[in-house]
C-alpha positions as CSV (number, residue, x, y, z in Angstrom):
1,M,57.4,-12.4,-141.1
2,A,59.0,-12.0,-137.6
3,I,59.3,-8.7,-135.9
4,T,63.0,-7.9,-135.5
5,Y,63.3,-4.9,-133.2
6,E,66.2,-4.8,-130.8
7,H,66.1,-2.1,-128.0
8,Q,69.4,-0.2,-127.8
9,P,69.6,1.7,-124.5
10,S,71.2,5.2,-124.6
11,P,74.7,5.4,-123.2
12,R,73.5,8.4,-121.3
13,I,71.5,6.1,-119.0
14,A,74.6,4.6,-117.5
15,A,76.5,7.9,-117.3
16,R,73.5,9.6,-115.5
17,K,73.3,6.8,-112.9
18,E,77.0,7.1,-112.3
19,A,77.0,10.9,-112.0
20,G,74.0,11.2,-109.6
21,V,72.2,14.4,-108.8
22,P,74.1,17.7,-109.3
23,K,74.1,19.8,-106.1
24,I,75.5,23.3,-105.5
25,A,77.8,22.0,-102.8
26,D,79.3,19.5,-105.3
27,Q,80.7,22.1,-107.6
28,H,84.5,21.8,-107.9
29,V,86.3,25.1,-107.1
30,G,89.9,26.1,-106.4
31,I,91.3,27.6,-103.3
32,N,89.8,31.0,-104.0
33,G,86.4,29.4,-104.5
34,R,86.7,27.5,-101.2
35,I,87.6,30.8,-99.4
36,A,84.7,32.5,-101.0
37,L,82.4,29.7,-100.1
38,I,83.5,29.9,-96.4
39,V,83.0,33.7,-96.3
40,T,79.6,33.4,-98.1
41,T,78.5,30.7,-95.7
42,A,79.5,32.8,-92.7
43,V,78.1,36.2,-94.0
44,G,74.9,34.6,-95.4
45,T,73.3,34.0,-92.0
46,M,70.7,36.0,-90.1
47,W,73.1,36.1,-87.1
48,C,75.6,38.0,-89.3
49,A,72.8,40.3,-90.4
50,Y,72.0,41.0,-86.8
51,A,75.6,41.7,-86.0
52,F,76.0,44.1,-88.9
53,A,72.8,45.9,-87.8
54,V,74.4,46.4,-84.4
55,V,77.5,47.8,-86.0
56,A,75.4,50.0,-88.3
57,F,73.4,51.4,-85.3
58,V,76.6,52.3,-83.5
59,A,77.3,54.9,-86.3
60,L,73.6,56.1,-86.3
61,P,74.0,58.7,-83.5
62,D,76.8,60.5,-85.3
63,A,74.6,60.7,-88.5
64,L,71.7,62.0,-86.5
65,N,73.7,64.6,-84.5
66,S,75.3,66.1,-87.7
67,G,72.2,68.2,-88.3
68,S,72.3,67.6,-92.0
69,I,70.4,65.2,-94.1
70,L,73.4,64.0,-96.2
71,P,75.1,62.1,-93.3
72,M,71.8,60.3,-92.6
73,V,71.4,59.3,-96.3
74,Q,75.0,58.2,-96.4
75,W,74.5,56.2,-93.2
76,F,71.4,54.5,-94.5
77,S,72.8,53.8,-98.0
78,Q,76.4,53.0,-97.2
79,T,76.2,51.5,-93.8
80,F,72.8,50.0,-93.1
81,I,71.9,48.7,-96.6
82,Q,75.3,47.5,-97.5
83,L,75.9,45.7,-94.3
84,V,72.6,44.4,-93.2
85,M,70.8,43.9,-96.5
86,L,73.8,42.1,-98.0
87,S,73.5,39.3,-95.3
88,V,69.7,39.2,-95.7
89,I,69.9,38.8,-99.5
90,M,72.5,36.1,-99.0
91,V,70.2,34.2,-96.6
92,G,67.5,34.4,-99.3
93,Q,69.9,33.1,-101.9
94,N,70.9,30.2,-99.7
95,I,67.2,29.3,-99.3
96,Q,66.7,29.5,-103.0
97,G,69.8,27.4,-103.6
98,R,68.5,24.7,-101.3
99,A,65.1,24.8,-103.0
100,S,66.9,24.5,-106.4
101,D,68.8,21.5,-105.1
102,K,65.5,19.9,-104.0
103,R,64.0,20.6,-107.4
104,A,67.0,19.1,-109.1
105,E,66.7,16.0,-106.9
106,M,63.0,15.7,-107.7
107,T,63.6,16.1,-111.4
108,Y,66.3,13.5,-111.3
109,Q,64.0,11.1,-109.5
110,D,61.2,11.8,-112.0
111,A,63.6,11.2,-114.9
112,D,64.7,7.9,-113.3
113,A,61.0,6.9,-112.9
114,I,60.4,7.7,-116.5
115,L,63.4,5.7,-117.6
116,H,62.1,2.8,-115.5
117,E,58.7,3.1,-117.1
118,S,60.2,3.2,-120.6
119,L,62.2,0.1,-119.9
120,Q,59.0,-1.6,-118.7
121,I,57.3,-0.5,-121.9
122,Q,60.2,-1.9,-123.9
123,A,59.9,-5.3,-122.1
124,H,56.1,-5.3,-122.7
125,L,56.5,-4.6,-126.4
126,K,59.1,-7.4,-126.6
127,A,56.6,-9.8,-125.0
128,Q,53.9,-8.7,-127.4
129,D,56.3,-9.1,-130.3
130,D,57.1,-12.7,-129.1
131,A,53.4,-13.4,-128.8
132,L,52.7,-12.1,-132.3
133,D,55.5,-14.3,-133.6
134,V,53.9,-17.4,-132.0
135,V,50.5,-16.5,-133.5
136,Q,52.0,-15.8,-136.9
137,R,53.9,-19.2,-136.9
138,A,50.7,-21.0,-135.8
139,A,48.8,-19.3,-138.6
140,L,51.4,-20.2,-141.2
141,L,51.5,-23.9,-140.0
142,S,47.8,-24.2,-140.2
143,W,47.5,-22.5,-143.6
144,P,47.4,-25.6,-145.8
145,D,44.6,-27.0,-143.6
146,R,42.6,-23.9,-144.2
147,I,43.2,-24.0,-147.9
148,G,42.0,-27.6,-148.0
149,I,38.9,-26.8,-145.9
150,T,38.1,-23.8,-148.1
151,L,38.5,-25.9,-151.3
152,A,36.3,-28.6,-149.9
153,V,33.6,-26.1,-149.0
154,V,33.8,-24.5,-152.5
155,V,33.6,-27.9,-154.2
156,A,30.7,-28.9,-152.0
157,A,28.8,-25.7,-152.8
158,E,29.4,-26.2,-156.5
159,L,28.2,-29.8,-156.3
160,A,25.1,-28.7,-154.4
161,A,24.5,-26.0,-157.0
162,A,24.9,-28.5,-159.8
163,V,22.5,-30.9,-158.1
164,I,19.9,-28.2,-157.6
165,T,20.3,-27.1,-161.2
166,A,19.9,-30.7,-162.5
167,A,16.9,-31.3,-160.3
168,S,15.1,-28.3,-161.4
169,S,15.6,-29.0,-165.1
């Protein structure tokens, strides 16, 4: 009985190789998305955060000279936090996005390595199947000889037993 396994690779393998690694920068966006990406790239820098801090500190003397706590709270919450922290948060998100792209690249490479190992396992199993088929064919071809030898041994044993029985009686 021959082993009849045929490996069928998944169609996803070819599609994955063709698509490559997904990156944030590869996302397809319209004109509004491009404009937003340009603004986000410009505002999401520490240089922009420094510039916004300078602009915020220009308004600080007016808040301090007002003599009331409300203008200082408004300056801090509406001017400083909204201007400066927005850019700092965007810088952090950009760093996280790059780290995410790096993780995606590593995951893609790991999946590719696992695929390669799986294909090697398939080839190894195919070689073992072929070797087992050769052994099985050899065993089937030599089977009549084994039957003849086994019968000869049994007949010889029976003859020896008969001779011993006859000699002892």
